C-alpha positions in Angstrom: 84.0 72.2 89.6 86.0 71.3 86.7 88.3 73.8 84.8 86.3 74.1 81.5 88.3 74.1 78.3 91.9 75.4 78.2 90.7 78.1 76.0 87.9 79.3 78.4 90.3 79.1 81.3 92.8 81.4 79.5 90.2 84.0 78.6 88.9 83.9 82.2 92.3 84.7 83.5 92.6 87.8 81.1 90.5 89.4 83.6 90.9 88.7 87.2 89.2 91.2 89.6 91.5 93.6 91.4 91.8 92.6 95.3 91.1 88.9 94.4 92.9 85.7 94.4 92.8 83.0 91.9 93.4 79.5 93.4 94.1 76.4 91.0 94.1 72.6 91.8 95.5 70.5 89.0 93.9 67.5 87.7 91.0 66.1 85.6 88.4 67.2 88.3 90.5 70.0 89.9 89.0 73.2 91.3 89.4 76.6 89.8 88.3 79.2 92.2 88.2 82.9 92.0 88.0 84.5 95.6 87.8 88.2 96.3 87.5 90.5 99.3 84.9 92.8 97.3 81.2 92.1 97.7 80.7 91.6 93.8 82.4 91.2 90.3 84.7 93.8 89.2 87.3 95.4 91.7 88.3 98.6 89.9 85.8 97.6 87.2 83.0 97.7 89.7 79.3 98.4 89.0 76.9 99.3 91.6 73.2 98.9 91.6 70.3 101.0 92.9 68.6 99.0 95.7 65.4 100.7 94.5 65.7 99.5 90.9 68.3 96.7 89.9 68.3 98.0 86.4 69.7 101.4 87.5 73.4 101.0 87.4 76.8 103.1 87.9 80.3 102.4 87.2 82.2 103.4 90.1 85.7 102.6 89.1 86.9 102.7 85.4 84.6 104.6 83.2 85.6 103.4 79.8 88.2 101.2 77.9 90.5 103.0 75.7 92.0 100.9 72.8 95.3 102.3 71.5 96.5 101.7 68.1 99.5 99.4 69.4 97.2 96.9 70.8 94.3 97.2 68.4 95.6 94.3 66.4 97.5 92.5 69.3 94.4 92.2 71.3 91.9 92.2 68.5 90.2 89.0 69.6 89.5 90.5 73.0 87.8 93.4 71.5 86.1 91.4 68.7 84.7 88.9 71.2 83.2 91.5 73.6 81.7 93.8 70.8 80.2 90.7 69.2 78.5 89.8 72.5 77.2 93.6 73.0 79.4 93.7 76.2 81.2 96.6 74.7 80.1 99.4 72.4 81.9 102.4 71.0 81.7 105.5 73.1 79.7 107.9 71.1 78.4 110.1 73.8 80.1 113.7 74.5 83.0 113.8 77.1 84.1 117.3 77.5 87.8 117.8 78.4 88.8 114.3 77.2 92.2 114.0 75.9 92.3 111.9 72.7 95.3 110.6 71.2 95.6 109.8 67.3 94.2 106.4 66.7 92.8 105.5 70.0 89.2 104.3 70.2 87.0 104.2 73.5 84.4 101.7 74.6 81.7 101.6 77.1 79.9 98.7 78.5 76.2 99.2 78.3 75.3 96.7 81.3 78.6 98.2 83.2 82.1 97.4 83.2 81.7 94.6 85.8 80.0 92.8 82.8 83.5 92.1 81.2 84.6 90.3 84.4 81.3 88.3 84.7 81.7 87.2 80.9 85.1 85.8 81.5 84.3 84.1 84.7 81.2 82.5 83.4 83.2 81.1 80.3 85.9 79.6 82.7 83.3 77.6 84.5 85.1 79.0 87.7 83.7 78.6 91.2 83.5 82.5 92.4 83.2 83.5 96.0 83.2 87.1 97.7 84.0 88.5 100.8 87.0 86.5 101.6 90.3 88.1 103.3 93.3 85.8 102.9 95.5 86.5 105.8 98.3 83.6 105.4 99.7 81.7 102.6 102.2 78.9 103.5 103.8 75.9 101.7 102.7 72.4 102.7 104.0 69.3 101.0 104.6 71.3 97.6 101.0 72.9 97.9 100.2 76.3 98.8 98.0 76.4 102.0 95.8 79.4 101.9 94.1 80.9 105.2 91.5 83.5 105.5 89.8 85.3 108.3 87.0 82.8 108.5 87.0 79.2 107.6 89.5 76.3 107.5 92.7 76.5 105.4 92.7 74.9 101.7 95.5 73.8 99.6 96.3 74.6 96.1 98.8 74.0 93.4 98.9 77.7 91.9 97.9 81.0 93.7 97.8 84.1 91.7 97.1 87.3 93.5 95.9 90.5 91.9 95.4 92.7 95.0 97.4 95.8 95.7 101.1 95.4 96.7 100.6 96.7 100.0 98.0 94.0 100.8 100.3 91.3 99.5 103.2 92.4 101.9 100.9 92.2 104.7 100.2 88.6 104.3 101.6 86.3 106.8 103.2 82.9 106.6 105.8 81.3 104.2 105.2 83.8 101.5 106.7 86.6 103.7 109.8 84.5 104.0 110.1 83.8 100.3 110.1 87.2 99.4 113.7 88.7 99.6 114.6 91.8 101.2 115.6 93.3 97.8 112.4 92.0 96.1 110.5 93.6 99.1 112.1 97.0 98.7 111.1 96.8 94.9 107.6 95.9 95.9 107.4 98.6 98.5 108.5 101.2 96.1 105.3 100.8 94.2 102.8 103.7 94.8 99.4 104.3 94.3 96.9 107.3 93.9 93.7 107.5 95.9 90.1 108.5 94.9 86.7 108.7 96.1 83.8 108.0 94.0 80.3 109.1 94.5 77.3 107.1 92.7 73.8 108.9 92.7 70.7 107.3 91.7 67.4 109.1 90.7 63.9 108.4 90.3 62.5 107.6 86.7 61.6 110.7 84.9 64.4 112.7 86.5 66.1 115.3 84.1 69.7 116.1 84.4 69.8 118.9 81.9 73.5 119.1 80.8 74.7 118.8 77.1 77.3 116.4 77.8 77.5 112.7 79.2 80.7 113.3 81.1 83.0 116.0 81.8 86.6 116.4 83.1 86.8 119.1 85.5 90.1 121.0 86.2 89.2 123.9 88.4 87.8 122.3 91.5 90.1 120.9 94.2 87.5 118.1 95.0 85.9 116.9 91.7 87.9 115.7 88.6 85.3 113.8 86.6 81.6 113.7 86.4 79.6 111.2 84.2 75.8 111.0 83.7 76.4 107.2 83.7 73.4 106.1 81.8 73.6 108.7 79.1 77.5 107.8 78.8 76.5 104.4 78.1 73.6 105.2 75.8 71.0 103.2 77.9 68.7 106.0 78.7 65.2 105.1 79.4 62.0 106.6 80.6 61.3 103.6 83.0 64.7 103.9 84.5 66.0 106.8 86.5 69.3 108.5 85.5 72.5 107.7 87.4 75.5 109.9 88.0 79.1 109.4 89.2 81.5 111.9 90.6 85.3 111.0 90.8 87.3 113.2 93.2 90.8 114.5 92.7 93.8 112.6 94.2 95.0 115.4 96.7 91.2 115.4 97.9 91.2 111.7 98.5 94.6 111.7 100.1 93.5 114.7 102.7 90.2 112.8 103.6 91.4 109.2 103.1 90.9 108.2 106.7 87.7 110.2 107.5 84.3 108.7 107.7 82.4 107.9 104.3 79.5 109.9 105.5 81.6 113.1 106.1 83.5 112.6 102.9 80.2 111.9 100.8 78.7 115.5 102.1 81.7 117.1 101.0 81.8 115.6 97.6 78.0 116.5 97.1 78.6 120.1 98.3 81.0 120.4 95.7 78.9 118.9 93.1 76.1 121.2 93.7 78.5 124.1 93.3 79.2 122.7 89.7 75.9 121.6 88.9 73.5 124.1 90.8 69.7 122.9 90.8 70.9 119.1 90.6 67.8 117.0 91.7 67.8 115.2 94.9 69.1 111.3 94.5 66.9 108.8 96.1 70.0 106.7 96.8 73.9 107.3 96.9 76.7 105.1 97.2 80.4 106.3 98.3 83.2 104.2 97.3 86.7 104.7 98.6 89.6 103.6 96.2 92.4 103.6 98.6 94.6 101.7 95.8 93.0 103.4 92.8 95.9 103.2 90.3 99.7 102.7 90.7 101.4 106.0 90.1 104.9 104.3 89.3 106.2 100.9 87.8 105.9 97.6 89.7 107.1 94.0 89.1 105.9 90.7 88.7 107.5 88.2 91.0 107.7 84.6 90.9 108.2 82.7 94.2 110.1 79.5 93.5 108.8 76.1 94.6 110.9 73.3 96.1 111.9 72.3 92.7 112.5 75.5 90.5 111.9 75.1 86.7 113.2 77.7 84.2 110.7 79.8 81.9 110.7 82.4 79.4 109.6 86.0 80.7 110.8 87.7 77.6 107.2 89.1 76.9 107.9 91.5 79.9 109.8 94.7 79.2 113.3 94.3 80.0 113.1 96.5 83.3 110.3 94.6 84.5 112.0 91.3 84.3 113.2 89.3 87.5 115.8 86.8 86.4 115.2 83.8 88.6 113.4 80.6 88.9 109.8 79.9 87.8 107.4 79.2 90.7 103.7 78.5 91.2 103.0 81.7 93.0 102.5 84.9 91.1 101.8 88.6 92.2 100.4 90.8 89.8 102.6 93.6 87.7 101.6 97.0 89.1 102.3 100.0 87.1 101.4 98.8 83.5 101.6 101.8 81.2 98.9 100.5 79.1 95.1 101.0 79.5 93.5 99.1 82.1 92.3 96.6 79.5 95.5 96.3 77.3 97.9 96.2 80.4 95.7 93.1 82.0 95.4 91.4 78.6 99.4 91.7 78.2 100.2 90.2 81.5 97.7 87.7 81.5 98.7 86.2 78.2 102.1 86.0 79.5 101.2 84.3 82.8 98.3 81.9 81.5 100.4 79.4 79.3 102.6 78.9 82.6 99.7 78.2 84.7 
């Protein structure tokens, strides 16, 4: 498949799904492939659908997009485009306990936050595949040979990994040897918080009688955030049942990280019922474990040098985040971005993409 226009390629790269791998082969008819381990678009911007009614959806990861004053102008084109297409809309529903900073503006995605990812991938013309677990990356004749659990290895000019750092460090092959001990130690220093999310789908006509669309919880050891998701996104309909999502606290997730999903789901639901007594019974539930939810301390971007290194300018990174070395054709994502999920990805992608 062709790359598409350079502009559309750039826009697509501004939102690679976490836990994914972008593979590029140069040339007028080269391939641009976005491959991921997860079963659908989005990564941490995943949107689940009810098997009973595909129109009933719930965001299991990120809940809304925050635009800070600092990036309102820098990333204006990003927001303008998504607002113009109706992919984003201002968050107007009440969220109890939300901490708002002066000048911040929040947005929701009526079709779910995964619609942002789908929009950019569609514009790119990229070939997208799911449920592929990369196991090895080797350098073969100036190309990167990527192996996975199933199928034959394939070779590419450029590889961009947006998976969590621990998963990058588990990769075998030449990539392991090209990361120095110092770099490895710095990458290993990246820490993540973990969370569980429980999505609940209800029959059409079900009423969840609360005055808010979302609520931050501070007094429960298990529950941190609850959202009546269709209400939060202003898509309530008499023909589609409501959906609800619960996000757990980090300590709860850490305690039960290796327990069975079924047991954890039951614990989360018990706590939810104590907060919302009389809650109707859902027709379908979906429990998602986010082992690598968010990085809790700064990380790094690394460029693995090819056989013929070429210099480049990485001044767009904060000084503390730069690694002075040779530019390569292999990138690992920058973890620990202090910006919002959208602005942080935008900043990184705009720096990396011109080099690609």
